[in-house]
C-alpha positions in Angstrom: 103.6 34.0 -7.8 106.0 36.1 -5.7 106.3 37.0 -2.0 104.2 40.0 -1.0 106.1 43.0 0.3 105.3 44.5 3.7 103.4 47.3 2.0 101.4 44.9 -0.2 100.5 42.7 2.8 99.4 45.8 4.8 97.2 47.0 2.0 95.4 43.7 1.7 94.9 43.4 5.5 93.6 47.0 5.7 91.0 46.0 3.1 89.9 43.2 5.3 89.5 45.5 8.3 87.4 47.9 6.2 85.1 45.0 5.2 84.7 43.8 8.8 81.4 44.5 10.7 82.4 42.5 13.8 83.2 44.0 17.2 86.8 42.8 16.7 88.7 41.2 13.9 92.1 39.6 13.4 93.3 38.7 10.0 96.4 36.8 8.9 97.8 36.3 5.4 100.8 34.3 4.3 102.4 32.4 1.5 105.4 30.5 0.3 107.4 29.7 -2.8 109.7 26.8 -2.9 110.7 23.4 -4.3 111.7 19.9 -3.3 113.4 16.8 -4.5 112.9 13.3 -3.1 115.0 10.3 -3.8 115.0 6.6 -2.8 116.8 3.5 -3.9 119.5 5.7 -5.4 117.2 7.4 -7.8 115.1 10.5 -7.8 111.4 9.7 -7.3 109.7 13.1 -7.2 110.7 16.7 -7.7 108.7 19.9 -8.1 108.1 23.5 -7.2 105.1 24.9 -5.3 103.6 28.2 -4.4 100.7 29.1 -2.2 99.0 31.9 -0.4 96.2 32.1 2.1 94.1 34.4 4.2 92.4 33.7 7.5 89.9 35.9 9.2 88.7 35.6 12.8 85.7 37.7 13.6 84.3 38.2 17.1 81.0 39.5 18.4 81.6 39.8 22.1 83.0 36.4 23.2 81.7 34.6 20.1 84.3 34.0 17.4 84.2 32.4 13.9 87.0 32.0 11.4 87.2 31.4 7.7 90.0 31.0 5.2 90.6 31.5 1.5 93.4 31.7 -1.0 92.2 34.6 -3.2 93.0 38.3 -2.3 90.7 40.2 -4.7 87.9 42.3 -3.1 85.1 39.9 -3.8 87.0 36.9 -2.4 88.1 38.8 0.7 84.5 39.9 1.4 83.2 36.3 1.1 85.8 35.2 3.6 85.0 38.1 6.0 81.2 37.5 5.8 81.7 33.7 6.3 83.7 34.4 9.5 81.0 36.7 10.8 78.3 34.2 10.0 80.1 31.5 12.0 80.8 33.9 14.8 77.1 34.6 15.3 76.4 30.8 15.5 79.3 30.0 17.8 79.0 29.6 21.6 80.7 32.1 23.9 84.3 31.3 24.6 85.1 31.7 28.3 88.8 32.2 27.5 88.3 34.8 24.7 90.7 37.7 25.0 90.7 40.9 23.1 93.2 41.2 20.2 96.4 43.1 20.7 96.9 46.7 19.7 100.0 48.2 18.1 103.3 46.5 19.1 107.0 47.2 18.7 108.9 44.3 17.0 112.5 43.4 16.6 113.9 43.3 13.1 115.0 39.6 13.1 117.2 38.1 10.4 116.1 35.1 8.4 115.8 36.0 4.7 118.7 35.0 2.4 118.9 35.4 -1.3 121.1 32.3 -1.5 118.1 30.2 -0.4 115.4 32.1 -2.3 117.4 31.6 -5.6 117.6 27.8 -5.4 116.3 26.1 -8.5 116.1 22.6 -10.0 119.8 22.3 -10.8 120.8 23.0 -7.2 118.3 20.3 -6.0 119.5 17.8 -8.5 123.1 18.4 -7.4 122.2 17.8 -3.7 120.6 14.5 -4.7 123.6 13.5 -6.8 125.9 14.3 -3.8 124.1 11.6 -1.9 123.3 9.0 -4.6 126.7 8.8 -6.4 128.9 8.2 -3.4 126.3 5.8 -2.0 126.5 3.7 -5.1 130.2 3.7 -5.0 130.1 2.5 -1.4 127.6 -0.2 -2.1 124.9 1.7 -0.2 121.4 2.8 -1.0 120.3 6.4 -0.3 116.9 7.8 0.5 116.5 11.5 1.2 114.5 14.7 0.9 115.4 18.3 0.3 112.9 21.1 0.7 113.7 24.8 0.2 111.8 28.1 -0.2 110.9 31.5 1.0 107.9 32.4 3.0 106.1 35.5 4.3 103.4 36.2 6.8 101.5 39.2 8.1 99.0 39.8 10.9 96.6 42.7 11.6 93.9 43.4 14.2 91.1 45.9 14.3 92.8 47.3 17.4 95.8 48.5 15.3 98.3 45.7 15.4 100.3 45.0 12.3 103.2 42.5 12.0 105.1 41.3 8.9 107.8 38.6 8.6 109.8 37.2 5.6 112.4 34.4 5.7 113.9 31.5 3.9 114.4 27.9 4.9 116.3 24.8 3.7 115.7 21.3 5.2 117.6 18.2 4.2 117.5 14.7 5.6 119.2 11.5 4.4 119.1 7.9 5.4 121.7 5.5 3.9 121.5 1.7 4.1 124.1 -0.8 3.0 123.1 -3.0 0.1 122.9 -6.0 2.5 120.5 -4.0 4.7 122.7 -4.6 7.7 124.0 -1.0 8.2 122.2 2.3 8.4 123.3 5.9 8.7 121.5 9.2 9.0 122.1 13.0 8.7 119.8 16.0 8.9 120.6 19.7 8.2 118.5 22.9 8.2 119.5 26.5 7.5 118.0 29.8 6.7 121.1 30.5 4.6 121.8 27.9 1.9 125.4 29.1 1.7 126.0 27.3 4.9 124.9 23.9 3.6 127.5 21.4 2.3 125.5 18.6 0.8 128.5 16.4 -0.1 130.0 16.6 3.4 126.6 15.9 4.9 126.0 12.9 2.8 129.4 11.5 3.7 128.4 11.4 7.3 125.4 9.2 6.7 127.3 6.9 4.3 130.2 6.4 6.7 127.8 5.6 9.5 126.0 3.0 7.4 129.2 1.3 6.4 130.6 1.3 9.9 127.4 -0.2 11.4 127.2 -3.2 9.1 128.8 -5.7 11.6 126.8 -4.8 14.7 127.3 -6.9 17.8 124.8 -7.4 20.6 125.6 -5.7 23.9 123.8 -6.4 27.2 121.1 -3.9 28.2 121.8 -1.8 31.3 123.0 1.6 32.4 125.7 3.1 30.3 127.6 6.3 29.8 126.2 7.7 26.5 127.4 10.3 24.0 124.3 11.7 22.3 125.0 13.5 19.0 123.1 16.8 18.6 120.3 15.0 16.6 119.8 12.6 19.4 119.7 15.4 22.0 117.1 17.2 19.9 115.0 14.1 19.6 115.2 13.4 23.3 115.4 16.8 25.1 112.9 18.3 22.7 110.2 16.4 24.5 110.7 18.6 27.7 110.4 22.0 26.0 106.6 22.3 26.2 106.8 21.7 29.9 107.8 25.3 30.4 104.1 26.2 29.9 103.0 27.9 33.1 99.4 26.7 32.9 100.3 23.0 32.7 102.7 23.4 35.6 100.3 25.3 37.8 97.4 22.8 37.0 99.6 19.9 38.1 100.0 18.4 34.7 103.7 18.5 34.0 107.1 17.7 35.3 107.4 21.3 36.5 104.4 20.8 38.8 105.3 20.6 42.5 103.8 17.8 44.5 101.1 19.3 46.7 100.6 22.4 44.5 102.7 25.1 42.9 105.5 24.9 40.4 109.3 24.3 40.5 110.0 27.9 39.5 113.2 28.9 41.2 114.3 25.3 42.0 117.3 23.4 40.6 115.9 21.0 38.0 119.0 19.8 36.1 122.8 20.0 36.2 124.3 23.4 36.7 126.0 22.9 33.3 122.6 23.3 31.6 121.1 26.7 30.5 118.1 26.7 28.1 117.0 30.0 26.5 115.4 31.5 23.5 116.4 34.5 21.4 114.8 35.5 18.1 117.9 37.5 17.1 120.4 34.6 17.4 122.3 34.6 14.1 122.4 30.8 13.8 118.7 30.2 14.5 116.8 33.5 13.8 113.1 33.3 14.5 110.1 35.5 13.6 109.7 38.5 15.8 106.2 37.6 16.8 104.2 34.5 17.8 100.8 33.3 16.6 98.9 36.0 18.6 101.2 38.9 17.7 103.0 39.1 21.0 106.5 40.4 20.4 109.2 37.8 21.0 112.3 38.6 23.0 115.3 36.9 24.6 114.3 34.8 27.6 116.0 32.3 29.8 114.0 29.3 31.0 116.7 27.4 32.8 119.9 29.1 34.0 122.7 27.0 35.5 120.2 24.2 36.1 117.6 26.4 37.9 114.2 27.1 36.5 114.0 30.8 35.9 110.9 31.4 33.9 107.7 29.8 32.7 105.8 30.7 29.6 102.4 32.6 30.3 100.1 32.9 27.3 97.8 35.9 27.3 94.8 34.0 28.6 96.6 32.5 31.5 98.6 35.6 32.3 95.3 37.6 32.5 93.9 35.1 34.9 96.9 35.1 37.1 97.5 38.9 36.9 101.0 38.6 35.4 102.7 39.9 32.3 102.3 37.5 29.3 105.3 36.0 27.7 105.6 35.2 24.0 105.8 31.7 22.6 109.5 31.0 21.9 110.5 30.9 18.2 113.6 28.8 18.9 115.3 26.9 21.8 119.0 27.4 22.5 120.7 25.0 24.9 124.1 25.9 26.2 127.1 23.7 25.6 130.8 23.5 25.9 133.4 23.5 23.2 134.5 20.8 20.8 133.0 18.1 18.8 131.5 14.6 19.2 135.0 13.2 18.5 136.4 15.2 21.4 133.8 13.7 23.7 134.6 10.2 22.5 138.4 10.7 23.1 137.6 11.6 26.8 135.3 8.5 27.3 136.7 5.4 28.9 133.6 3.2 28.2 130.3 4.2 26.7 127.8 4.2 23.8 127.5 6.7 21.0 123.9 7.3 19.8 123.3 8.9 16.4 119.6 9.5 17.0 116.4 8.2 18.6 113.1 7.5 17.1 109.6 6.2 17.9 109.7 8.1 21.2 106.6 7.8 23.4 105.7 9.2 26.9 105.5 6.8 29.8 105.0 9.2 32.8 104.3 12.9 32.2 105.0 13.7 35.8 108.6 12.5 35.6 108.8 12.9 31.8 109.8 9.2 31.5 110.1 8.3 27.9 110.7 5.2 25.9 112.0 4.8 22.4 114.7 3.2 20.2 118.2 4.1 19.0 118.6 4.1 15.2 120.9 4.6 12.2 124.3 4.1 13.9 124.9 3.0 17.5 128.5 2.3 18.6 130.5 1.0 21.5 133.3 3.2 22.9 136.3 2.0 24.9 139.5 3.8 25.8 138.6 6.9 23.9 137.8 5.2 20.6 134.9 3.7 18.7 135.5 -0.1 18.9 132.5 -1.5 17.0 128.9 -1.0 16.0 126.3 -2.5 18.3 122.7 -3.5 17.9 120.0 -1.0 18.7 118.5 -0.6 22.1 115.1 0.3 23.5 115.6 2.9 26.2 113.5 4.0 29.2 114.8 7.3 30.5 113.8 10.9 31.3 115.5 13.9 29.8 115.4 15.4 33.3 117.4 12.5 34.7 119.8 12.6 31.8 120.4 16.3 32.2 121.2 15.8 35.8 123.8 13.2 34.8 125.6 15.4 32.3 129.4 15.0 32.4 130.4 17.1 29.4 129.0 19.0 26.4 130.3 20.1 23.0 129.6 23.1 20.8 125.8 23.5 20.1 124.7 22.7 16.6 121.6 23.7 14.7 118.9 21.1 14.7 115.4 21.8 13.5 115.7 25.5 14.0 117.1 25.1 17.5 120.6 24.8 19.0 121.6 21.6 20.8 125.1 20.5 21.9 126.4 16.9 21.8 126.2 15.6 25.4 128.0 12.9 27.4 126.0 11.7 30.4 126.3 8.8 32.8 123.8 6.0 33.8 121.5 6.2 30.7 119.0 3.3 30.9 118.8 0.9 28.0 116.1 -1.6 28.8 116.3 -4.2 26.0 117.7 -5.0 22.6 116.0 -4.2 19.3 116.6 -6.1 16.0 115.8 -3.0 14.0 118.7 -1.6 12.0 
């Protein structure tokens, strides 16, 4: 099974539109081709290749909508899917927030497809696993990881004349390394559109070195500390605030961007002036599809500029209710940074804690975005610009909003999960108790 070209996708969707008897119809098709390899205890456990394709049809009679899906694109199968969607639409209650599908749109031609990734085969995946397993064995460590790669395509069409098509490739890799005595642990994660950017051996070395270095962890008293958060930790932590830029949640009083007594914090200073948070589907390091789930064209937008909230995200339903222009759902998040690496931040730190990543993060208070969770896979004590020793993990109770107000320095942003986050040094981060987890 191969990717469908733009012309092939358009032809299938046009057949769906001709079959439709509904007042309005929206159809989406998509598919992917890729492979994966999983390894644990220093040996491969599973490996394979997959391909799939699907079609979804949403038919509406007035404000009544039904949807149906299938995975066959011949005429008879498409007609069955269309008729099922129409049958369900006639049975559905009216949706008070139904909104008419979009008509024709102009889309950016965003990057994202790379032959280097599409060409990955079993030998490549086996080499990635070997680059983790062999040096782990040599270092008396145990590796467990997962690599997934592939190409994917999607297309969207409405009975009002909209058509959108996107094709891209992805590579995702994560690795946890434990020492044989189970006392040390390290972690690394990488993701790219272009596999040529991925160095599996260098990535594995990071996790192995962290595992070995964290074997002899000492207990440190909980309290407020200066922290250096690696980009993975920033993604884990700050990522929890990104949905807060939804205008509806803020205006209905349900988020940290809601103003006490009514209204939102739009135009107010929220975090340190060092911080700017934006989105741009054309960014070469984190390219995103040119359209969101409803077909609204994506564009560059700035949500926080020099610490001030500049924009909220209005979906089409809420924008229509408020009489404003809708904004597309962001396809990526780009957080500004400084220059330099984690090592540079360490050299400039008199006393602090280095955090590799967080996990098991849970909300405590949505109004202040207070979160709790644990450090994991390598936590270290810094003194006089150097890592002195590994420390036992902490539970934290902290808000990304407070942390971003306490930023002292940032490094060069790094891709994490399709977004860009910098390493950050911040003061007065609250660690509330010790954790025995490695």
